[in-house]
C-alpha positions in Angstrom: -10.2 2.0 5.3 -13.5 3.0 3.8 -13.4 2.6 0.0 -12.8 6.1 -1.5 -15.7 5.9 -4.0 -18.1 4.8 -1.2 -16.7 7.6 1.0 -17.5 10.2 -1.8 -21.0 8.8 -2.1 -21.5 9.0 1.6 -20.3 12.6 1.5 -23.1 13.4 -1.0 -25.6 11.8 1.4 -24.3 13.9 4.3 -24.6 17.0 2.2 -28.3 16.2 1.7 -28.7 15.8 5.5 -27.1 19.1 6.2 -29.6 20.9 3.9 -32.4 19.5 6.0 -33.2 16.2 4.3 -34.5 13.9 7.0 -33.1 10.4 7.6 -35.1 7.4 6.5 -36.2 6.6 10.1 -37.5 10.2 10.5 -40.1 9.8 7.8 -43.6 8.4 7.6 -43.5 4.9 6.1 -44.9 5.8 2.7 -42.5 8.7 2.3 -39.6 6.5 3.4 -40.5 4.0 0.7 -40.7 6.8 -1.9 -37.3 8.2 -0.9 -35.7 4.7 -0.9 -37.0 4.1 -4.4 -35.8 7.5 -5.6 -32.3 7.0 -4.1 -32.2 3.5 -5.7 -32.6 4.9 -9.3 -29.0 6.2 -9.4 -27.7 2.8 -8.4 -29.2 1.0 -11.4 -27.0 2.6 -14.1 -25.1 0.1 -16.2 -27.2 -2.9 -15.2 -27.2 -5.4 -18.1 -30.2 -5.8 -20.4 -31.8 -9.3 -20.5 -35.3 -10.9 -20.9 -37.4 -10.2 -17.8 -40.9 -11.6 -17.1 -43.4 -10.3 -14.5 -45.4 -13.0 -12.9 -48.0 -13.4 -10.1 -47.5 -16.6 -8.1 -49.9 -18.2 -5.6 -49.5 -17.8 -1.9 -51.5 -18.9 1.2 -54.9 -17.6 2.0 -55.7 -16.9 -1.7 -53.1 -14.2 -2.1 -50.7 -13.7 -5.0 -47.2 -12.4 -4.9 -45.5 -10.4 -7.6 -42.2 -11.9 -8.8 -39.8 -10.9 -11.5 -38.0 -13.6 -13.5 -34.6 -12.6 -15.0 -33.1 -15.0 -17.5 -30.0 -13.9 -19.4 -29.6 -15.2 -22.9 -27.6 -18.5 -22.7 -28.4 -19.0 -19.0 -28.3 -22.5 -17.7 -31.1 -24.4 -15.9 -30.2 -23.1 -12.4 -32.0 -20.3 -10.5 -31.7 -18.1 -7.5 -34.8 -17.2 -5.5 -34.0 -13.7 -4.3 -35.4 -11.6 -1.5 -34.6 -7.9 -1.5 -33.4 -5.9 1.4 -35.1 -2.9 3.1 -35.7 -3.8 6.7 -38.9 -5.6 5.9 -40.4 -2.1 5.4 -39.0 -0.5 2.3 -37.5 -1.9 -1.0 -39.2 -3.6 -3.9 -38.7 -5.5 -7.1 -37.7 -2.1 -8.7 -35.2 -1.0 -6.1 -33.2 -4.2 -6.5 -33.6 -4.6 -10.2 -30.0 -3.8 -11.0 -28.6 -6.2 -8.4 -30.7 -9.0 -9.7 -29.6 -8.4 -13.3 -26.0 -8.5 -12.3 -26.5 -11.6 -10.2 -28.2 -13.3 -13.2 -25.5 -12.2 -15.6 -22.5 -13.2 -13.5 -24.0 -16.6 -12.4 -25.5 -17.4 -15.9 -28.7 -18.4 -14.3 -32.3 -17.3 -13.8 -33.0 -15.0 -10.8 -36.6 -14.9 -9.4 -37.0 -11.7 -7.3 -39.9 -11.9 -4.8 -42.2 -9.0 -4.0 -43.0 -10.2 -0.5 -45.4 -8.2 1.8 -43.9 -5.3 3.8 -44.4 -4.0 7.3 -46.1 -2.4 9.1 -49.1 -3.5 7.0 -47.8 -7.1 7.2 -45.9 -7.6 10.4 -43.8 -10.6 11.5 -43.9 -13.4 10.4 -45.7 -12.4 7.1 -42.5 -12.0 5.1 -41.2 -15.4 6.3 -44.5 -17.0 5.2 -44.3 -15.3 1.8 -40.7 -16.6 1.4 -41.9 -20.1 2.0 -44.8 -19.8 -0.4 -42.4 -18.5 -3.1 -40.1 -21.5 -2.5 -43.0 -23.9 -2.7 -44.1 -22.4 -5.9 -40.6 -22.4 -7.4 -40.0 -26.0 -6.5 -43.4 -27.1 -8.0 -42.9 -24.9 -11.1 -39.3 -25.5 -11.9 -39.9 -28.1 -14.7 -42.4 -25.9 -16.4 -39.9 -23.0 -16.3 -37.2 -25.2 -17.8 -35.3 -25.1 -14.5 -33.6 -28.0 -12.7 -35.1 -28.5 -9.2 -31.7 -29.7 -8.1 -30.1 -26.4 -9.1 -32.1 -24.0 -7.1 -30.5 -21.6 -4.6 -31.9 -18.9 -2.4 -30.4 -15.6 -1.5 -31.0 -12.0 -0.4 -29.5 -8.9 1.1 -30.0 -7.5 4.6 -33.5 -8.4 5.7 -33.9 -10.5 2.5 -30.8 -12.5 3.5 -32.6 -13.2 6.9 -35.6 -14.5 5.0 -33.5 -16.7 2.8 -31.6 -18.3 5.7 -34.7 -18.8 7.9 -36.3 -20.5 4.9 -33.4 -22.9 4.7 -33.6 -23.7 8.4 -37.3 -24.3 8.3 -37.0 -26.7 5.3 -34.1 -28.5 7.0 -36.1 -29.0 10.2 -39.0 -30.5 8.2 -36.8 -32.7 6.1 -38.2 -30.9 3.1 -36.5 -30.3 -0.3 -33.5 -28.0 0.5 -31.9 -25.4 -1.8 -28.5 -26.3 -3.1 -27.0 -23.1 -1.6 -27.9 -20.0 0.3 -26.4 -16.6 -0.5 -26.4 -14.2 2.4 -25.4 -10.7 1.8 -24.9 -8.6 5.0 -27.8 -10.4 6.8 -29.7 -9.0 9.8 -29.3 -11.9 12.3 -30.1 -10.5 15.8 -33.1 -8.2 16.3 -32.6 -7.9 20.1 -28.9 -7.0 20.6 -26.8 -3.9 20.5 -23.5 -5.0 19.1 -20.2 -3.1 19.0 -20.5 -2.6 15.2 -23.9 -1.0 15.8 -22.2 1.5 18.1 -19.1 2.1 15.9 -21.1 2.6 12.6 -24.3 4.0 14.1 -24.3 7.1 11.8 -22.7 8.1 8.5 -22.2 4.6 6.9 -25.4 4.4 4.8 -27.4 2.1 7.1 -27.9 3.7 10.5 -28.5 2.0 13.8 -31.5 4.3 14.3 -32.9 3.1 11.0 -32.5 -0.5 12.1 -34.5 0.2 15.3 -37.2 1.8 13.2 -37.4 -1.1 10.8 -37.9 -3.5 13.7 -40.5 -1.3 15.2 -42.4 -1.7 11.9 -41.9 -5.4 11.4 -41.8 -6.7 15.0 -43.6 -4.2 17.2 -43.9 -6.8 19.9 -40.4 -6.7 21.4 -40.8 -10.2 22.9 -41.1 -11.6 19.4 -37.7 -10.3 18.4 -35.9 -13.2 20.2 -37.9 -15.7 17.9 -35.2 -17.4 15.8 -37.2 -16.6 12.6 -36.5 -13.0 13.3 -33.0 -13.5 15.0 -31.5 -16.6 13.4 -28.3 -16.2 15.3 -30.2 -17.7 18.2 -31.6 -20.7 16.2 -29.1 -23.2 17.6 -29.9 -26.8 16.5 -32.6 -25.5 14.2 -29.9 -24.6 11.7 -28.7 -28.2 11.3 -29.0 -29.5 7.8 -29.3 -26.0 6.2 -27.9 -25.5 2.7 -24.2 -24.5 2.2 -23.9 -20.8 2.8 -21.9 -17.9 1.3 -22.0 -14.9 3.6 -20.7 -11.4 2.9 -20.3 -9.1 5.9 -19.4 -5.4 5.2 -16.5 -3.9 7.2 -18.3 -0.6 7.8 -21.8 -1.9 8.6 -23.8 -1.8 11.8 -24.7 -5.5 10.9 -21.0 -6.6 10.7 -20.8 -8.3 14.1 -24.1 -10.1 13.9 -23.3 -11.3 10.3 -20.0 -12.8 11.4 -21.7 -14.2 14.6 -24.3 -15.9 12.4 -21.6 -17.5 10.2 -20.1 -18.9 13.4 -23.6 -20.2 14.5 -24.0 -22.0 11.2 -20.6 -23.6 11.4 -21.3 -24.7 15.0 -24.3 -26.6 13.6 -22.3 -28.4 11.0 -23.4 -26.2 8.0 -20.8 -25.6 5.3 -20.0 -21.8 5.3 -17.8 -19.5 3.4 -17.8 -16.1 5.1 -16.0 -13.0 4.0 -15.5 -9.7 5.8 -15.6 -7.3 2.9 -13.0 -4.7 3.5 -13.7 -1.1 2.8 -17.4 -1.8 2.1 -20.6 -0.6 3.7 -24.0 -2.1 3.9 -25.7 -2.4 0.5 -22.5 -2.4 -1.4 -23.7 -4.9 -4.0 -26.0 -2.3 -5.4 -23.0 0.1 -5.9 -21.4 -1.6 -8.9 -21.6 1.5 -11.0 -19.6 3.4 -8.3 -17.2 0.8 -7.0 -15.4 -1.4 -9.5 -14.4 -4.0 -6.9 -18.1 -5.0 -6.5 -17.8 -7.0 -9.7 -15.3 -9.3 -7.9 -17.9 -10.1 -5.3 -20.4 -11.2 -8.0 -17.7 -13.4 -9.5 -17.3 -14.9 -6.0 -21.0 -15.7 -5.9 -20.8 -17.3 -9.3 -17.8 -19.5 -8.3 -19.6 -20.6 -5.1 -22.7 -21.6 -7.0 -20.7 -23.3 -9.8 -19.1 -25.6 -7.2 -22.6 -26.7 -5.9 -24.5 -27.0 -9.2 
């Protein structure tokens, strides 16, 4: 059964639609970004205060990426490199500020949130490249940031989770320094398939299947590229071998439910340590709903426990 507080929230969203407010995928990109940011404001209430530092880090071709470093008072020397969700098209350091604060507080570690480039201005595989550049920077800068390079995890939600897990697979394939863990919150793992959950939860459960299609049109307009495992890691096969241990949350009422669980299975098949959970009563993006849904705190504690066992 859908969590009652989330159900009430979705009713408010539906009321807006009935008064003529268009869905995200019905808007021009810039308007969709503005609407996403506006709707994110209400989800930040109650996020903990802590020291936050805005940085610009080097990326390839002379670019710089904005990042936000969260470090709670008394935090240890571990860190999570975090990639926000938003279908590679919307979302920002601001939209996921509350989630990153909660993650840092519960895990008692630093969180480095990455402002990677968005589509359609920067199509596939731009975001993947930015993720790799951010990891290279963090690994090289850990000591100067008073962080332990052996206690660095990566994570993300939705498209951000896809970026995190592809990064792990790329590093494993190269024999490069690997994160100690990957935190995958309702990942998008298959850009080319139409799953049963995409049909069941196509409308009315926050993320809509039509919005998924729209996101992929922005990020991967060349349909043939959507089978590339860097976009659809469920098809990565042996490329996943050697990836970091994974904690994966899949929401029960989410179009991405089936592909998230299928991806957990794909990791296990390649010998990757995986703890996967089907989060009952939850929709996509539930980790940003802590001020609405008390049970969300338990999922943050779960993340902290998973990390503590690998740090």
